[in-house]
C-alpha positions as CSV (number, residue, x, y, z in Angstrom):
1,M,-0.2,0.1,-0.4
2,T,2.8,2.0,-0.5
3,I,5.8,3.1,-3.0
4,A,8.3,3.3,-0.3
5,T,11.3,0.1,-0.5
6,S,13.5,1.5,1.6
7,A,14.5,2.8,4.7
8,D,14.9,6.2,4.1
9,Q,12.0,6.8,1.8
10,R,9.8,6.1,4.8
11,V,11.5,8.8,6.5
12,V,10.7,11.1,3.3
13,S,7.5,10.5,4.0
14,D,7.4,10.1,7.7
15,S,8.1,13.7,7.9
16,I,6.2,14.7,5.4
17,A,3.1,13.5,7.2
18,A,4.3,14.7,10.2
19,W,4.6,18.3,9.1
20,A,1.0,17.6,7.2
21,Q,-0.5,16.9,10.0
22,A,0.8,19.3,12.0
23,R,-0.5,22.2,10.1
24,D,-3.9,20.8,10.1
25,V,-3.7,21.0,5.5
26,R,-6.7,18.6,5.4
27,S,-8.9,21.6,7.7
28,A,-7.4,24.2,5.4
29,V,-8.5,22.0,2.0
30,R,-12.1,21.9,3.6
31,G,-11.9,25.7,4.2
32,D,-11.6,25.9,0.2
33,L,-15.0,24.6,-0.4
34,D,-16.0,27.3,0.9
35,H,-14.2,29.8,0.9
36,S,-11.6,29.8,-1.7
37,A,-9.2,31.9,-0.1
38,D,-6.0,29.6,-1.9
39,S,-4.8,28.8,1.4
40,W,-1.8,26.4,0.2
41,R,0.4,29.7,-0.8
42,P,1.4,30.7,2.1
43,L,2.6,26.8,2.5
44,W,3.8,26.7,-0.7
45,T,8.3,28.0,0.3
46,Q,7.6,25.1,3.2
47,I,6.4,23.1,1.0
48,A,9.3,23.0,-1.4
49,D,12.3,23.0,1.8
50,L,10.7,19.9,2.1
51,G,12.8,18.8,-1.1
52,L,9.5,18.4,-3.4
53,F,10.3,20.0,-6.4
54,A,13.9,19.8,-6.4
55,A,14.1,15.8,-5.0
56,G,14.1,14.6,-8.4
57,V,17.1,17.3,-10.0
58,P,20.3,16.1,-10.0
59,E,23.4,17.6,-8.9
60,S,24.7,18.7,-11.8
61,A,21.1,20.4,-12.8
62,G,21.4,22.2,-9.4
63,G,18.9,19.3,-7.5
64,A,19.0,17.1,-4.9
65,G,20.1,13.6,-7.2
66,G,17.5,11.3,-6.1
67,S,15.6,9.2,-8.3
68,V,11.9,9.7,-9.6
69,E,11.1,6.8,-7.2
70,D,12.0,9.3,-4.5
71,V,10.2,12.0,-6.0
72,A,6.7,9.9,-6.9
73,V,7.6,8.0,-2.7
74,M,7.1,12.2,-2.0
75,F,3.7,12.8,-3.8
76,S,2.1,9.8,-2.6
77,A,2.4,11.1,1.1
78,C,1.2,14.3,0.0
79,G,-1.7,12.9,-1.3
80,S,-2.3,11.3,1.7
81,E,-1.9,13.9,3.7
82,L,-4.1,15.5,0.6
83,V,-1.0,18.7,0.7
84,P,-2.3,20.9,-1.8
85,G,-1.8,23.2,-4.7
86,P,-0.1,22.4,-7.8
87,L,2.0,19.9,-6.4
88,A,2.4,18.0,-9.8
89,P,3.4,20.5,-12.3
90,T,5.8,22.7,-10.2
91,M,7.6,19.7,-9.8
92,A,7.5,18.2,-13.9
93,A,8.6,22.3,-15.0
94,G,11.8,22.9,-11.7
95,Y,12.4,19.4,-13.5
96,V,12.7,20.0,-17.1
97,L,13.6,24.0,-16.9
98,A,16.9,22.9,-14.4
99,T,17.9,20.1,-17.3
100,Q,17.8,23.0,-19.5
101,G,20.1,25.0,-17.8
102,A,16.9,27.8,-17.8
103,E,17.0,30.6,-14.9
104,L,13.8,30.1,-13.7
105,A,14.6,26.3,-12.4
106,D,15.6,28.1,-9.2
107,E,12.8,29.9,-8.4
108,V,10.5,27.4,-9.1
109,M,12.1,24.4,-7.4
110,A,12.7,27.2,-4.3
111,G,8.5,28.0,-4.0
112,Q,9.6,30.7,-5.2
113,R,7.3,30.4,-8.8
114,P,4.5,27.8,-8.4
115,V,3.9,26.2,-11.9
116,V,0.0,25.0,-13.2
117,V,-1.9,23.8,-16.0
118,P,-4.8,23.9,-17.1
119,A,-7.0,20.7,-16.6
120,T,-7.6,19.4,-20.4
121,A,-3.8,19.4,-21.2
122,V,-2.9,16.6,-18.4
123,A,-4.3,13.4,-20.3
124,E,-4.5,15.2,-24.0
125,S,-1.9,17.7,-26.1
126,A,-3.2,18.5,-28.6
127,G,-2.4,22.1,-27.9
128,F,-3.8,25.1,-27.5
129,G,-4.7,27.7,-30.5
130,V,-3.4,31.3,-30.6
131,V,-4.9,33.5,-32.7
132,D,-3.9,36.7,-32.2
133,G,-2.4,37.3,-29.7
134,S,-5.5,35.1,-27.3
135,V,-6.3,31.9,-26.7
136,D,-8.9,30.1,-23.7
137,L,-7.1,28.1,-21.5
138,G,-9.9,26.6,-20.1
139,L,-10.0,25.9,-16.8
140,I,-6.6,26.0,-14.5
141,P,-6.6,23.9,-11.4
142,A,-5.1,26.7,-8.3
143,Y,-4.3,29.0,-10.2
144,V,-3.0,32.1,-8.7
145,S,-1.9,36.1,-10.1
146,D,1.3,35.0,-9.8
147,A,1.5,31.8,-11.3
148,L,3.6,29.8,-14.5
149,V,1.3,28.3,-16.7
150,A,2.9,25.5,-18.7
151,A,0.6,24.7,-21.6
152,P,0.9,22.7,-25.3
153,L,0.2,26.5,-27.3
154,T,0.3,26.3,-31.1
155,F,1.0,30.1,-32.9
156,D,-0.9,30.4,-36.0
157,G,-0.9,27.0,-36.9
158,G,2.9,25.7,-36.5
159,T,4.3,23.5,-33.9
160,V,2.7,22.1,-30.7
161,R,5.4,23.0,-27.8
162,W,4.9,23.4,-24.0
163,R,5.4,26.4,-23.4
164,L,5.7,28.9,-19.9
165,I,4.1,31.6,-19.9
166,D,4.3,34.7,-17.1
167,P,1.5,36.6,-16.1
168,A,3.8,39.6,-16.3
169,S,4.4,39.2,-20.2
170,C,0.8,38.9,-21.3
171,R,-2.8,40.0,-20.3
172,M,-5.0,37.7,-18.5
173,E,-8.8,37.5,-17.8
174,T,-9.7,35.6,-14.6
175,D,-13.4,34.1,-13.0
176,A,-13.6,32.6,-10.0
177,V,-15.6,29.0,-10.0
178,A,-18.1,28.9,-7.7
179,G,-18.4,26.1,-6.1
180,P,-15.3,24.0,-6.9
181,L,-15.1,20.6,-7.2
182,D,-11.7,19.4,-5.0
183,G,-10.2,21.8,-2.1
184,T,-6.4,21.0,-2.8
185,A,-6.2,22.9,-6.4
186,V,-9.9,25.1,-6.8
187,P,-9.8,26.0,-10.4
188,V,-9.9,29.5,-12.3
189,R,-11.1,29.7,-15.7
190,V,-8.3,32.0,-17.9
191,R,-8.5,33.6,-21.0
192,V,-5.1,35.6,-22.5
193,S,-4.4,37.9,-24.8
194,E,-1.6,40.1,-25.8
195,L,0.4,36.9,-25.9
196,S,3.6,36.3,-28.3
197,E,5.2,33.6,-28.7
198,E,8.4,35.3,-28.0
199,E,7.1,36.4,-23.9
200,T,7.0,32.8,-23.9
201,L,9.8,30.2,-22.7
202,A,9.8,26.7,-24.3
203,L,9.7,23.5,-22.8
204,D,12.9,21.5,-24.1
205,D,11.2,18.2,-23.8
206,G,7.5,18.4,-23.6
207,E,7.5,14.4,-23.2
208,L,9.7,14.8,-20.7
209,F,7.4,16.9,-18.8
210,V,4.8,14.9,-19.8
211,A,5.7,12.1,-17.8
212,L,7.1,13.5,-14.3
213,L,3.3,15.4,-14.6
214,H,1.9,12.0,-14.8
215,V,4.3,11.0,-11.1
216,G,2.7,13.9,-10.2
217,V,-0.4,13.5,-10.5
218,I,-0.7,9.5,-10.3
219,A,2.0,9.1,-6.4
220,Y,-0.5,11.7,-5.5
221,Q,-3.5,8.9,-6.0
222,A,-1.7,6.3,-4.8
223,G,-1.8,8.7,-1.2
224,V,-5.2,8.8,-1.2
225,A,-6.2,5.5,-2.1
226,A,-4.1,4.7,0.1
227,H,-5.0,6.7,2.8
228,V,-8.7,6.3,2.4
229,L,-8.5,2.2,3.1
230,D,-6.4,3.1,6.1
231,L,-9.2,5.1,7.1
232,A,-11.7,2.6,6.3
233,V,-10.2,-0.5,8.0
234,D,-9.5,2.0,11.3
235,Y,-13.1,2.3,11.4
236,A,-14.1,-1.0,10.8
237,K,-12.6,-2.4,13.8
238,V,-14.5,-0.4,16.2
239,R,-17.5,0.5,14.8
240,T,-19.8,-2.3,16.5
241,Q,-23.5,-3.2,15.3
242,F,-25.4,-5.7,16.2
243,G,-22.8,-6.9,19.3
244,A,-20.4,-6.8,17.0
245,V,-18.2,-4.9,15.6
246,I,-18.9,-4.2,11.7
247,G,-14.8,-5.5,10.7
248,S,-16.8,-8.7,11.8
249,F,-18.6,-8.6,8.9
250,Q,-18.2,-10.9,5.2
251,A,-20.0,-7.6,3.7
252,I,-17.4,-5.4,5.3
253,K,-13.6,-6.9,4.7
254,Q,-15.2,-8.3,1.1
255,I,-15.4,-4.3,0.3
256,C,-11.6,-4.1,2.2
257,A,-9.6,-7.0,0.8
258,D,-11.2,-5.2,-3.0
259,M,-9.5,-1.1,-1.4
260,L,-6.3,-3.6,-0.9
261,C,-6.8,-4.6,-4.0
262,R,-6.7,-1.1,-6.2
263,S,-4.8,0.3,-3.8
264,E,-1.2,-2.2,-3.9
265,Q,-2.2,-1.7,-8.0
266,L,-1.9,2.2,-8.1
267,A,1.2,1.7,-5.9
268,A,2.8,0.1,-8.1
269,A,1.5,1.7,-10.8
270,A,3.0,4.1,-9.6
271,W,6.2,2.3,-9.0
272,D,7.0,1.4,-11.9
273,L,6.4,4.6,-14.3
274,A,8.9,6.9,-11.9
275,R,11.0,3.5,-12.4
276,A,10.9,3.3,-16.2
277,L,11.3,7.6,-16.2
278,D,14.4,6.1,-14.0
279,D,16.2,4.2,-16.9
280,A,15.1,5.8,-19.1
281,R,17.6,8.6,-18.1
282,T,20.3,6.7,-17.7
283,G,19.8,4.7,-21.0
284,T,20.3,6.0,-24.5
285,G,17.8,5.9,-27.8
286,D,14.1,6.1,-27.6
287,Q,13.4,2.6,-26.1
288,G,13.8,4.5,-22.8
289,R,10.7,7.1,-23.7
290,D,8.6,3.9,-25.1
291,Q,8.8,2.0,-22.1
292,V,7.8,5.3,-20.5
293,E,5.0,5.8,-22.7
294,L,3.7,2.4,-22.1
295,S,4.3,2.2,-18.4
296,R,2.3,6.3,-18.0
297,L,-0.9,5.0,-20.5
298,A,-1.6,2.2,-17.9
299,A,-0.8,4.4,-14.0
300,A,-3.3,6.4,-16.4
301,V,-5.7,4.0,-17.4
302,L,-5.9,2.9,-13.4
303,T,-6.0,6.1,-11.9
304,A,-8.8,7.2,-13.1
305,D,-10.8,4.2,-12.0
306,L,-9.8,3.1,-9.0
307,S,-8.9,5.9,-7.2
308,P,-12.1,7.3,-7.3
309,A,-13.8,3.5,-6.7
310,N,-11.9,3.0,-2.6
311,A,-12.9,6.6,-2.8
312,K,-16.7,5.2,-2.4
313,D,-15.9,2.3,-1.0
314,A,-14.0,3.8,2.0
315,I,-18.0,6.3,2.7
316,Q,-19.7,3.3,2.0
317,V,-18.3,1.7,5.1
318,L,-17.5,4.7,7.0
319,G,-21.7,5.4,6.7
320,G,-23.2,7.8,7.8
321,I,-20.7,9.5,9.3
322,G,-18.5,9.2,5.9
323,F,-21.4,11.2,4.6
324,T,-20.8,14.0,6.9
325,F,-18.9,17.6,6.1
326,E,-16.3,17.6,8.6
327,H,-15.5,14.1,8.1
328,D,-12.6,13.9,5.4
329,A,-14.3,11.2,3.2
330,H,-15.3,13.5,1.3
331,L,-12.0,15.5,0.8
332,Y,-10.2,12.6,-0.9
333,L,-13.2,11.2,-3.1
334,R,-13.3,15.8,-4.2
335,S,-9.2,14.8,-4.8
336,A,-10.2,11.6,-6.7
337,L,-12.4,12.5,-9.0
338,A,-11.0,15.9,-10.0
339,A,-8.1,13.7,-11.3
340,R,-10.2,11.1,-12.7
341,M,-11.9,14.5,-14.5
342,Q,-7.8,16.0,-15.4
343,L,-7.4,12.5,-17.3
344,A,-10.2,12.2,-19.2
345,A,-11.6,9.0,-17.7
346,G,-8.6,7.4,-18.8
347,E,-10.4,7.1,-22.1
348,P,-7.7,8.5,-24.7
349,Q,-5.3,5.8,-22.9
350,R,-6.6,3.2,-23.4
351,A,-7.2,3.8,-26.9
352,A,-3.8,4.9,-27.1
353,L,-3.0,1.7,-25.3
354,A,-4.6,-0.6,-27.3
355,E,-2.4,0.3,-30.2
356,L,0.1,0.1,-28.6
357,G,0.2,-2.8,-27.3
358,R,-1.4,-4.3,-30.7
359,A,1.6,-2.8,-31.9
360,G,3.5,-5.2,-30.0
361,G,4.9,-2.7,-26.6
362,R,5.6,-4.6,-23.9
363,R,7.4,-3.1,-20.5
364,E,10.5,-4.5,-19.8
365,F,11.6,-4.7,-16.4
366,S,15.3,-4.4,-15.4
367,L,17.3,-5.6,-11.9
368,D,20.1,-5.6,-10.3
369,L,21.6,-8.6,-10.3
370,A,24.9,-7.0,-9.2
371,D,25.5,-9.6,-6.3
372,A,24.9,-12.6,-8.0
373,E,26.5,-10.8,-11.1
374,A,30.2,-12.5,-10.6
375,R,28.9,-16.4,-11.3
376,R,27.1,-15.4,-14.5
377,P,30.1,-16.7,-16.8
378,A,30.0,-20.4,-14.9
379,I,26.0,-20.0,-14.7
380,A,26.3,-19.4,-18.5
381,A,28.5,-21.9,-19.4
382,T,26.6,-24.7,-17.2
383,A,23.4,-23.5,-19.3
384,E,25.3,-23.7,-22.9
385,A,25.3,-27.4,-21.9
386,I,22.3,-27.9,-21.2
387,A,21.4,-26.9,-23.8
388,A,23.8,-29.2,-26.1
389,V,21.6,-32.8,-24.4
390,P,19.7,-34.4,-26.6
391,E,16.3,-33.1,-26.1
392,S,15.7,-35.9,-24.0
393,E,17.5,-36.1,-21.6
394,R,18.0,-32.5,-20.9
395,R,15.6,-32.5,-17.6
396,A,18.2,-34.9,-16.3
397,E,21.1,-32.4,-16.9
398,L,18.4,-29.6,-15.4
399,A,18.5,-31.8,-12.1
400,R,21.7,-32.8,-11.6
401,T,22.9,-28.9,-12.3
402,G,20.1,-28.0,-9.5
403,F,18.5,-25.8,-12.7
404,L,15.9,-27.3,-12.3
405,A,14.2,-26.3,-8.9
406,P,17.5,-24.2,-7.9
407,H,16.2,-22.5,-5.0
408,W,15.9,-26.1,-3.1
409,P,18.5,-26.9,-0.6
410,E,21.5,-28.3,-2.0
411,P,22.3,-31.2,-3.5
412,Y,18.7,-31.3,-4.7
413,G,18.7,-27.5,-5.6
414,L,20.8,-24.8,-5.4
415,S,19.8,-23.3,-2.0
416,A,19.7,-20.2,-4.4
417,D,19.1,-16.0,-3.2
418,P,16.2,-14.2,-5.2
419,A,19.1,-12.7,-7.4
420,L,20.8,-16.2,-8.2
421,Q,17.8,-17.9,-10.1
422,L,16.9,-15.0,-11.2
423,L,20.3,-15.2,-13.1
424,I,20.2,-18.7,-13.9
425,D,16.1,-17.6,-15.6
426,A,17.9,-15.1,-17.6
427,E,20.4,-16.9,-18.9
428,L,19.2,-20.5,-19.6
429,D,16.0,-18.4,-21.3
430,R,19.1,-16.9,-23.0
431,V,20.2,-20.4,-24.7
432,G,16.1,-21.7,-24.8
433,V,16.5,-24.0,-22.6
434,V,12.7,-24.3,-20.9
435,R,12.0,-26.3,-17.2
436,P,9.5,-28.5,-16.9
437,D,7.0,-27.3,-14.4
438,L,6.5,-29.8,-12.1
439,V,3.1,-29.4,-10.9
440,I,2.0,-30.7,-7.6
441,A,5.4,-31.7,-7.4
442,G,6.1,-28.4,-7.0
443,W,4.4,-28.4,-3.9
444,A,5.5,-31.3,-2.6
445,L,8.6,-31.9,-2.7
446,P,9.2,-28.9,-1.0
447,T,6.9,-30.4,2.3
448,I,9.4,-33.4,1.8
449,L,12.5,-31.5,2.0
450,E,11.6,-29.5,4.8
451,H,10.0,-31.9,7.4
452,G,10.9,-35.3,5.5
453,T,13.4,-38.2,6.7
454,D,16.5,-38.9,4.3
455,E,14.6,-42.1,3.2
456,Q,12.2,-39.6,1.9
457,R,14.0,-37.0,0.7
458,E,16.3,-40.2,-1.1
459,K,13.1,-42.3,-2.6
460,F,11.7,-39.0,-3.6
461,V,13.3,-35.7,-4.0
462,S,15.6,-36.5,-7.1
463,P,13.4,-39.3,-9.1
464,T,11.1,-36.6,-9.5
465,L,13.1,-34.0,-10.6
466,A,13.9,-36.4,-13.2
467,G,10.4,-36.9,-14.7
468,E,10.2,-41.2,-12.9
469,I,7.1,-39.4,-10.4
470,R,4.5,-37.7,-11.2
471,W,2.2,-35.9,-8.0
472,C,-1.0,-35.7,-7.3
473,Q,-2.5,-33.8,-3.9
474,L,-5.5,-35.5,-1.7
475,F,-5.9,-32.7,0.3
476,S,-10.1,-30.9,-1.0
477,E,-13.2,-33.6,-0.2
478,P,-16.1,-32.8,-0.3
479,E,-17.6,-31.2,2.5
480,A,-14.3,-30.0,2.5
481,G,-13.0,-27.5,-0.2
482,S,-11.8,-24.3,1.2
483,D,-12.7,-25.2,5.2
484,L,-9.4,-27.9,4.5
485,A,-9.1,-27.9,8.4
486,S,-13.0,-29.6,8.0
487,L,-11.7,-33.1,6.2
488,R,-13.0,-36.2,7.4
489,T,-11.0,-39.0,5.8
490,R,-9.7,-40.3,8.7
491,A,-6.5,-42.2,9.0
492,V,-6.3,-45.4,12.5
493,R,-3.3,-46.8,13.7
494,T,-2.7,-50.6,12.1
495,D,0.3,-52.9,12.8
496,G,3.1,-50.7,11.1
497,G,1.7,-48.1,9.5
498,W,-2.4,-46.4,9.3
499,L,-5.4,-47.7,7.3
500,L,-7.0,-44.7,5.3
501,T,-10.8,-44.0,4.4
502,G,-12.7,-41.8,2.5
503,Q,-13.8,-40.0,0.0
504,K,-11.8,-37.1,-1.9
505,I,-12.5,-34.7,-4.5
506,W,-11.1,-32.6,-7.5
507,T,-7.9,-34.1,-7.8
508,S,-6.1,-32.7,-10.5
509,E,-4.4,-35.6,-12.8
510,A,-5.1,-38.3,-10.1
511,H,-5.0,-41.0,-13.0
512,M,-1.7,-40.1,-14.4
513,S,0.3,-40.0,-11.1
514,Q,2.6,-42.7,-9.6
515,W,2.4,-40.8,-5.5
516,A,-0.1,-38.3,-3.7
517,V,0.3,-36.3,-0.9
518,C,-2.6,-36.8,1.7
519,L,-3.9,-35.1,5.2
520,A,-5.9,-37.8,7.1
521,R,-7.4,-36.9,10.0
522,T,-5.4,-39.4,12.7
523,D,-7.3,-37.7,15.7
524,P,-11.2,-37.0,16.3
525,D,-10.9,-35.5,19.7
526,V,-8.7,-32.6,19.4
527,A,-9.7,-29.1,17.5
528,K,-10.4,-29.3,13.7
529,H,-6.6,-27.7,13.1
530,K,-4.9,-29.8,14.9
531,G,-5.3,-34.1,14.3
532,I,-4.6,-33.9,11.4
533,T,-1.4,-36.0,9.8
534,Y,0.4,-35.2,7.3
535,F,1.1,-38.6,4.4
536,L,2.3,-40.2,0.9
537,V,0.5,-42.0,-0.3
538,D,1.1,-45.6,-3.2
539,M,-1.8,-44.3,-6.2
540,S,-1.3,-48.7,-7.4
541,A,-1.9,-49.3,-3.0
542,P,-4.7,-52.0,-2.9
543,G,-8.4,-50.5,-1.9
544,I,-8.0,-46.6,-3.7
545,D,-10.0,-45.9,-6.6
546,I,-10.4,-43.3,-8.8
547,R,-13.4,-41.9,-11.0
548,P,-12.8,-39.4,-13.6
549,L,-14.8,-36.2,-13.1
550,R,-16.3,-34.4,-15.8
551,E,-15.6,-30.7,-15.9
552,L,-17.8,-28.2,-17.8
553,T,-15.0,-27.7,-20.8
554,G,-15.3,-31.7,-21.2
555,R,-12.6,-32.5,-20.2
556,A,-11.8,-34.3,-17.4
557,M,-8.7,-33.4,-15.7
558,F,-10.0,-33.7,-11.8
559,N,-11.4,-36.9,-10.5
560,E,-12.5,-38.6,-7.4
561,V,-10.5,-40.5,-5.2
562,F,-12.1,-43.5,-2.9
563,L,-9.8,-44.8,-0.2
564,D,-11.4,-48.1,1.2
565,N,-8.7,-49.2,4.0
566,V,-5.4,-47.6,1.7
567,F,-2.7,-48.9,3.6
568,V,0.2,-46.6,4.7
569,P,3.2,-47.1,6.3
570,D,4.7,-45.9,9.5
571,S,7.8,-44.3,7.2
572,M,5.2,-42.6,4.9
573,V,3.8,-40.0,7.8
574,V,6.1,-36.8,7.1
575,G,6.9,-35.0,10.8
576,D,5.4,-35.7,13.8
577,V,1.7,-37.4,13.8
578,G,-1.3,-35.0,14.1
579,N,0.8,-31.8,12.8
580,G,-0.2,-32.2,9.5
581,W,-2.4,-28.4,9.1
582,R,1.7,-27.2,9.5
583,L,3.1,-28.9,6.9
584,A,0.4,-28.4,4.1
585,R,1.5,-24.7,4.7
586,T,5.6,-25.0,4.3
587,T,7.7,-22.5,2.5
588,L,11.1,-23.1,1.9
589,A,13.5,-20.1,3.7
590,N,14.3,-19.6,-0.4
591,E,11.0,-19.4,-2.4
592,R,10.9,-19.6,-5.5
593,V,11.0,-16.4,-7.4
594,A,10.7,-15.7,-11.0
595,M,10.1,-12.5,-13.6
596,G,7.8,-14.1,-15.6
597,G,7.5,-13.9,-19.3
598,S,7.5,-10.4,-21.3
599,G,4.1,-11.4,-22.8
600,L,0.8,-9.9,-21.5
601,G,-0.2,-13.8,-20.0
602,K,-1.6,-16.2,-22.3
603,E,-5.1,-15.2,-22.2
604,V,-4.4,-11.4,-23.7
605,D,-1.6,-13.5,-26.5
606,A,-4.7,-15.5,-27.4
607,L,-7.2,-12.6,-28.2
608,L,-4.4,-10.5,-29.2
609,R,-3.8,-12.8,-32.4
610,Q,-7.4,-13.3,-32.8
611,L,-7.9,-9.9,-33.7
612,D,-5.0,-10.3,-35.8
613,S,-6.0,-13.0,-37.6
614,S,-9.6,-11.9,-37.8
615,G,-8.4,-8.8,-39.8
616,A,-11.7,-7.1,-38.2
617,E,-11.8,-2.8,-37.7
618,L,-13.3,-2.7,-33.7
619,T,-15.8,0.6,-32.6
620,G,-14.9,2.8,-30.3
621,A,-16.2,0.7,-27.1
622,Q,-14.2,-1.7,-27.8
623,T,-11.3,-0.2,-28.0
624,L,-11.6,0.8,-24.7
625,E,-11.9,-2.5,-23.6
626,L,-8.8,-3.8,-25.0
627,G,-7.6,-1.1,-24.3
628,R,-8.3,-1.6,-20.5
629,I,-7.7,-4.9,-20.9
630,I,-3.9,-4.2,-21.3
631,A,-3.5,-2.0,-18.4
632,D,-4.6,-5.0,-16.3
633,A,-2.5,-7.3,-18.0
634,H,0.7,-4.6,-17.6
635,I,-0.1,-3.8,-14.2
636,G,-0.6,-7.7,-13.0
637,R,3.1,-8.0,-15.3
638,V,4.3,-4.2,-12.9
639,L,2.7,-6.2,-9.5
640,D,4.9,-9.6,-10.4
641,A,8.7,-6.9,-11.3
642,R,7.8,-5.4,-8.1
643,S,7.5,-8.0,-6.0
644,V,10.6,-9.7,-7.1
645,A,12.5,-5.6,-7.1
646,Q,11.7,-5.8,-3.1
647,R,12.4,-10.2,-2.6
648,L,16.0,-8.6,-4.0
649,S,16.3,-5.7,-2.1
650,G,15.4,-8.2,1.7
651,T,11.7,-6.7,1.3
652,D,9.0,-8.5,2.4
653,P,6.7,-8.7,-0.4
654,G,4.0,-8.4,1.9
655,A,-0.1,-7.6,0.7
656,T,1.9,-8.1,-2.9
657,S,1.5,-12.1,-3.4
658,S,-2.6,-12.0,-2.4
659,V,-3.2,-9.4,-4.7
660,R,-1.9,-11.0,-7.0
661,K,-4.0,-13.7,-7.5
662,L,-7.6,-11.6,-6.7
663,I,-6.9,-9.0,-9.5
664,G,-4.8,-11.5,-11.6
665,V,-7.8,-14.4,-11.5
666,V,-10.8,-11.1,-12.6
667,H,-8.5,-10.4,-15.2
668,R,-8.0,-13.9,-16.9
669,Q,-11.3,-14.4,-16.8
670,S,-12.9,-11.1,-18.0
671,V,-10.5,-11.5,-21.1
672,P,-12.3,-15.1,-23.1
673,E,-15.1,-13.2,-22.5
674,F,-14.1,-10.4,-24.4
675,A,-12.4,-12.2,-27.0
676,T,-16.2,-14.0,-26.9
677,D,-17.7,-11.1,-27.6
678,L,-16.3,-10.2,-30.4
679,L,-16.4,-13.1,-32.5
680,G,-20.2,-12.5,-32.3
681,C,-22.4,-15.3,-33.1
682,E,-19.5,-17.7,-34.3
683,G,-18.4,-18.4,-30.6
684,L,-22.1,-20.4,-31.4
685,G,-19.0,-23.4,-32.2
686,A,-16.0,-24.6,-30.8
687,T,-12.8,-21.9,-30.7
688,A,-10.3,-21.3,-28.5
689,A,-12.3,-18.4,-27.2
690,T,-14.6,-20.0,-25.7
691,D,-13.0,-22.6,-24.7
692,L,-10.2,-20.5,-22.4
693,L,-13.6,-18.7,-21.3
694,L,-15.5,-21.7,-19.9
695,L,-12.1,-23.5,-18.6
696,N,-12.0,-20.1,-16.9
697,R,-14.2,-20.4,-14.2
698,C,-12.6,-22.7,-12.8
699,L,-9.5,-19.8,-11.3
700,S,-12.6,-18.4,-9.1
701,I,-12.7,-21.7,-7.2
702,A,-9.7,-23.5,-7.5
703,G,-7.0,-22.9,-5.2
704,G,-9.1,-21.2,-2.1
705,T,-12.5,-18.9,-3.5
706,T,-11.7,-16.0,-4.5
707,Q,-14.5,-15.0,-1.9
708,I,-12.0,-16.8,1.2
709,L,-9.5,-15.2,-0.3
710,K,-11.2,-11.7,-0.7
711,N,-11.7,-13.1,4.0
712,A,-8.0,-14.1,4.3
713,A,-6.4,-11.4,2.9
714,A,-8.4,-8.8,4.7
715,E,-7.9,-10.9,8.0
716,R,-4.3,-11.2,7.3
717,I,-2.8,-8.3,5.4
718,L,-5.6,-5.6,7.4
719,G,-6.3,-7.1,10.4
720,L,-10.1,-6.7,10.7
721,P,-11.1,-9.5,13.1
722,R,-12.4,-12.4,12.7
723,G,-16.2,-13.5,12.1
């Protein structure tokens, strides 16, 4: 829920919050809604002293030499506290002016001259035409008489360029706006006359100005979304209704979990745009700018929708108190709505993103692997040796070298930390070696490695890596799906082992597996999470009856498995008897870290292939929907990259993995639905799109239903009480 990834960034963020709270800026914002007094103006030099306008400017240009990511963290803190004023345009103009050596840069960075932009110019840079020295700039948020106005201008039909207008060099006619929506930046209608091109100052890099402007707007809204989540959660923990705090109600948990997902996405989007700019300013050529544009468009699409949605949901959780003028909730909603309007509801960005996505535009993430770089020559040599062996022998060679599961402990893996894992992935990808999927073994073997006996490790790990053993998982039961602790399969003591009796269901690939991991109840007289033991079951043992379950797709990959006095020897019990619940939740100290591919996911890639092959023209509405789908796919990849970056830096990714699954399910189900809509009546026959639509209904059920996962996120991440 925060953009900050370092201790220093968190300290700066905290200092901004402390400054804003000491000056009660939210009360000033509320006051400006009734009687606009531009209450931010007396605070402007103090805001500048916080470093907001100079932090990202290179030291060589007179700035503090920080990163754009640092700037995004600061703006998020400002959004959380509703710090008012034209923060984003002033920061963006200060940066560009400083890098082009303009004299005005020092005044802007020091807070002596604020910079404002016309509201419509945030999303659209088509340009305002200056005719005979006159131009109507429309509404300008936070306009004051001494502010510099940055606007994309064209004089007498010439080229559009971003320029700064000094009110002293022309005539400004202004009209106040009654009943402003947003108290952080009260708008004024401005018309300019007697303006000459020579009296304006051109910004040498208009694209950079726009990108930085978006960093400010989007990071600020990430702070807004995070703060309203905190408002809702804090209230839900103390507000009592029907004899219980409302945070224990599933309805409230579901809302708060949705808010968490939106907040995480916005933090990731702001982080990604800032990182893209940081990478671009140290790179060369146009590739960096293309990456910035992708990130900017996707972040704008998400911000326009997600920040207002979070603010609305916060008011819903707060109930009547959230509908009062004195509560802060509406101030955040107003800010979010104002941002949505200035981003044109994300529609032009959706259209542009759809075009870029169809043209092959993809975000490429760079990660710092310096800690493992010294090992690259050796890793590269091993990868090349693996690639050189015949295809039929490649899996065995991957297993022998530890490259198949490098995060596993030696001798089966390499005990690889995140940096080394990513380096191995990169080198295998370079030589075209694809690892086989361990499927269920990827979950089963870590438990054996961590808690099994030497005999169990010797018997199962190497043969599984070599592809000689296939695994299934006998966990779910007809009466114990998401509520796994309610399982009824019983294990009764017998000479030399246990007799297992019961029914398992939804077992993938049971008909193709040699072994299974199985949970069974060994003590029915203790609490349901206790008395469960973890067994390894030979799927060829007498008493096992496997019956295929035909899915709604018509295929049969799931199975029912009936156990009738199936003997399991003591040597096939993993860990202590009665400790199976804890073992089922095992994760290795070194977890698998992977960046994922360069595509947008199999669903989106399939959709784009369908569009290319059909050659059909999309309607305007369909283009906007495609742009939204690509934005969702993009942010999923960003969340993956952010999680990896946090792991590389030794930081706990926190809520990222839970959020990734929740938003990923919705996205992956929506894409084939859109693809099927595009087919029209052609979808009445068998198509890849309709097949995927049907198949993906399992995603919100398998591995824990979406609703249960939302409850878990609300309880474990947000701290809401169990009902």
